[in-house]
C-alpha positions in Angstrom: 14.8 -1.2 2.5 12.7 -4.0 1.2 9.0 -4.0 0.6 7.1 -5.9 3.2 3.8 -7.7 3.4 2.8 -9.2 6.7 2.3 -12.9 7.2 -1.3 -12.2 8.1 -1.8 -10.4 4.8 0.0 -13.2 2.8 -2.2 -15.8 4.5 -5.4 -13.8 3.7 -4.5 -13.5 0.0 -3.3 -17.2 -0.1 -6.7 -18.3 1.2 -8.4 -16.3 -1.6 -6.2 -18.1 -4.2 -6.9 -21.5 -2.6 -10.7 -20.8 -2.7 -10.5 -19.6 -6.3 -11.2 -21.7 -9.4 -10.8 -18.6 -11.6 -7.2 -17.7 -11.4 -4.8 -16.2 -8.9 -2.6 -13.2 -8.2 0.4 -13.1 -10.4 2.8 -12.0 -7.7 3.1 -10.9 -4.1 3.6 -7.4 -5.5 0.0 -7.4 -6.8 -1.2 -8.1 -3.3 1.1 -5.5 -1.9 -0.1 -2.9 -4.4 -3.8 -3.6 -3.8 -3.2 -3.2 -0.1 -1.1 0.0 -0.5 -3.7 1.6 -2.7 -6.4 1.2 -0.1 -4.3 2.6 2.7 -3.2 5.5 0.5 -6.8 6.3 -0.6 -7.9 6.1 3.0 -5.0 8.4 4.0 -4.4 6.0 6.8 -1.4 3.9 7.8 -0.3 1.8 10.7 2.2 3.4 13.1 5.9 2.8 12.2 6.2 0.2 15.1 3.4 -1.8 13.5 5.1 -2.1 10.1 5.6 -5.7 9.2 9.2 -5.9 10.3 10.0 -9.5 9.5 8.2 -10.1 6.3 10.2 -8.6 3.4 9.4 -10.1 0.0 11.3 -8.0 -2.5 14.0 -5.3 -2.6 12.7 -3.4 -5.6 9.6 -2.7 -7.7 8.9 -5.6 -10.1 9.3 -5.0 -13.8 5.5 -5.2 -14.4 5.1 -2.1 -12.2 8.3 -0.3 -13.0 6.7 2.2 -15.3 4.0 3.0 -12.7 6.2 3.3 -9.6 6.2 7.1 -9.8 2.4 7.3 -9.8 2.5 5.1 -6.7 5.2 7.3 -5.1 3.2 10.5 -6.0 0.1 9.1 -4.5 2.2 8.2 -1.4 3.5 11.8 -1.1 0.1 13.3 -1.6 -1.4 11.0 1.1 1.4 11.9 3.6 1.0 15.6 2.9 -2.8 15.4 3.4 -2.6 13.0 6.3 -0.2 15.4 8.0 -2.5 18.3 7.2 0.2 20.3 5.5 -1.2 23.1 3.3 -0.1 22.9 -0.3 1.0 26.5 -0.1 3.6 25.5 2.5 6.2 24.8 -0.2 9.1 24.1 2.2 7.0 21.6 4.2 5.8 19.9 1.0 9.4 19.8 -0.3 10.6 18.3 3.0 8.0 15.5 2.8 9.2 14.7 -0.7 12.8 14.7 0.4 12.0 12.4 3.3 10.2 9.9 1.0 12.4 9.9 -2.1 16.0 9.1 -2.6 17.4 9.3 -6.2 20.4 7.1 -5.2 18.4 4.1 -4.0 17.4 1.3 -6.4 13.7 1.9 -5.7 14.1 5.7 -5.7 12.5 5.6 -2.2 14.4 6.5 1.0 14.4 4.0 3.8 11.7 6.2 5.5 9.8 6.3 2.2 9.8 2.5 1.9 8.8 2.1 5.5 6.0 4.6 5.0 4.7 2.8 2.0 4.9 -0.5 4.0 2.8 1.1 6.7 0.1 2.2 4.2 0.1 -1.3 2.7 -0.4 -2.9 6.1 -3.2 -0.5 7.0 -4.8 -1.1 3.6 -4.7 -4.8 4.1 -6.4 -4.4 7.5 -9.1 -2.3 5.9 -9.5 -4.9 3.1 -9.7 -7.8 5.7 -12.3 -5.8 7.7 -14.4 -4.9 4.6 -14.1 -8.3 2.9 -13.8 -10.7 5.9 -14.7 -13.9 4.0 -12.2 -15.2 1.4 -14.2 -15.3 -1.8 -12.8 -16.4 -5.2 -10.5 -14.0 -6.8 -13.0 -12.6 -9.2 -15.5 -11.9 -6.4 -12.7 -10.5 -4.3 -11.7 -8.0 -7.1 -15.3 -6.9 -7.4 -15.6 -6.3 -3.7 -12.2 -4.7 -3.6 -13.3 -2.2 -6.2 -16.3 -1.4 -4.1 -14.1 -0.9 -1.0 -11.8 1.4 -2.9 -14.7 3.3 -4.5 -16.5 3.8 -1.1 -13.5 5.1 0.8 -14.1 8.6 1.9 -10.9 10.3 2.7 -12.5 11.9 5.7 -13.6 8.6 7.1 -11.1 7.6 9.9 -9.7 4.1 9.7 
């Protein structure tokens, strides 16, 4: 299953790049990653039916992020366990979440469900970003504000 970034998210980030005189995002994956990290930190994702179904942009993790993909997947697993309220002592439940998300035979090492779940976190993360940074500043200002958003997320705050 491909990684997806909604058209709305792409337009938001494109406007930042168009407003910026100080650079741009290197790839769509950068935008996806920033969005996913906010959703994961907030322990919040859109429902499966709200996943950006028609907006795939890549089938695998890009090479620049290849060595970090397992950190991203680990964060995803922890977010799902905590979002579901599964106690860490419930080893079978924790194992089942991991088995649902990971697939060693896929190119990305994520199952279809795992990729969809990550897409749902990325979409929710984008919505949080858009809500917290409604204007489209230049990229350097955006990154400063993004850092503040990420720093200020309290995992108990519902989004």
